[in-house]
Every structure is written in C-alpha cells, then in structure tokens.
N, C-alpha and C positions, 0 to 999 in steps of 0.2 A: 374559230366563234367563241367568249368562253361565258361564262356560267351567268356572270353579270348583267350581260347584255342581254339573256336568254332573259331575265324576269322585269327587264327595263319594259312597261306598260308602251313605251312611244318607240319600241324596235320591231323592227320586221329585216328580215333577212331581202337579200334582192341576187338578183341574177337571171341569165336566160334559163336558168332551170326553174324555176318557178312559175305556171300560168300567173296566179296572185298569190304572189308573197304576202300579204299581209293575211288573207285569208288562212293560207298554208298553217302559218304561224300561229294564229290565235286558234286553229284546231290542234297544234301541234302541243300547244300551253295547255288547251283541254285536256287530251289526251292524259297528260301528264298527273292530271289531277286525278282524273275517275280511271284510267285503265290498270286492272286486277289482275294478276296470277295468282292461280295455285297451284303447290308445288306438294303431290304424290308421295305419301309417308310412308308406302311400301317401298320392301325392298332394304338391306342391307349393306356395309360397307365390305369388301371394299369396292363393288361393281356397284352399287347405288349410295348417293349421298356423298360422294367425294371423288376426287379429281385431282389430277394434277394440279401442284398450284406453285412447282418450278419448269424450269426449261423449255423445250420447243414449244408444246400444249399447253402451259399454263392456262391461257383462255378459257378453255372446259373446266377448268377446278376451282377456277377464282369464281365464274359465274355461278358454278352451282354451290360454292360458299357463300354469295351475294345473296344468293337466293333465299339461303339459311336463314339468315340477320335482316333483309332489306322490307322494312314498314313502311314503304310509299308503294311500290307494285305489288306487292304479295298481300295475298288475303287467304284467310286459315278457313272462309267459309265458300266454300265451292259453288253455292246457289251467285254471289257475286265474282266472281273470275269470267275476264274474256277468253281468258287462254288456261292451258294446263300445262305444266313442264314435267316431265318424265325425267327425272334426276337420276340417271342412268351414263357413266363415263362412257366411252367407246373406246377412249385412252387405257384404260383400267382392263375394260375387256379383251383388251388386242394384250397385253403386259398378263393378266390372268388365265384366260383361254387361248391353247392355241389353236384350234380346233376355227376355223371360221366357219363351221358350220352351226358349232355352239351358240355362236351371235345370235343367229335368226330364230334358233330355240329359246335361248333366255329371254330378247326382248319381246319373243311371242307367247311366252308367259307371263312375262310381267302384265302383256296388256292384257292376257286371260284375266289375272287377277286380276288387275284394275276393272274390268268390264263386267266381272261379276261383283265386285264389293261397290264400286261406283255407278250412276247411271250417266253421267257427264260425257265418258266415251262413246254410249251411245246416241246420246242427242245429235251427232254429227259425224258421227263411224270417225270421227278421232282428227275432222279437220283442225279442231280448235287447239287442239296437243300437239307439242316440239319436243325436240330436242336440242342439243347445242353439242356440236362436232367441229373440232377448229381442221379437220386434217381430213386425206386420200380415202382414209380407210372405209367409209359412208358409201364409199363408190360399190361397196358390198352389201347397201340397201337392198339392193334385188333378192337376197336369201332373205334378208329380213322380213321383210313385205310378203314374200312365200310363204313364208313361215309363219310367219301372222295367219292369212288367208286359208292356211291347210286346218287351221287350229281350229 
C-alpha cells in the first residue's frame, strides 16, 4: 500500500482480515490526525535519547531520533498525549552496562524520576507508556519490572 492510496478519500483496504474495511480505514485516518505521543526529556546520552542508527539494531535509534523531530505525532504537552515514550536504548544499555542486573536498576531509577516529576505515569500505572526494543534482550524485562516494583 503506498501513501497516495491512504490519502484517497474513496480508498478503503480490503481482504479477509477486516471485519469492516471502510470503518477500519476511517478510524485509522482519524488516528493519524489525532494521536499524540509525549517524549520524556529526562535522561542523558548515551543510554537515553539516542540509539544505534546503523547495523542490525538500527530501528531503535531511528525511532528515538524520529520522535525527537516528528511534529505529526509528538506533543510537548503531556495533557494532550495518548501515549508516553520512555526514550532509553536497550541496545546502548547492553553496550555500556555489562551487568544485566544494572538494566533493571537503571530503568527503575528512571521510572522513579518520572513518577516523582510527572503525574502521567501514576494515572495509569504506566499502562500508556512504552519503549522500543528490537531484539531479544528485552527478555530480561522480568528483571526490569521486578526492580521497578521493589523501588
């Protein structure tokens, strides 16, 4: 599907995957107009606000960088946000932190800073917050989650 077909007001996708392709497509177009993401400013490079933009894990860095400059989906007003991005790089953590237990501590500390400074995590207990990780290192998320709730 190319971009010009998405903008065609008469276009609607088809196929057995959709219960109602027209409704889905209209909903998608509306989401593209309204959906906003707030990116937390806390954290410092190299673990936060940066990621690899070459080689095998490039999508992580590209997404972080796109969120810095994207005006279509990004909002600087957290009250307008539908989702909240935690801009840390699991790839960079793996590179700079050689102890896997450090992952959990770093993330738990980051979340603690955010919860103390911003009310948005607390309104949903983080359900509307997300990270991007493009590899299997996130299988260590159990360590991260356990660390967050111990703090």
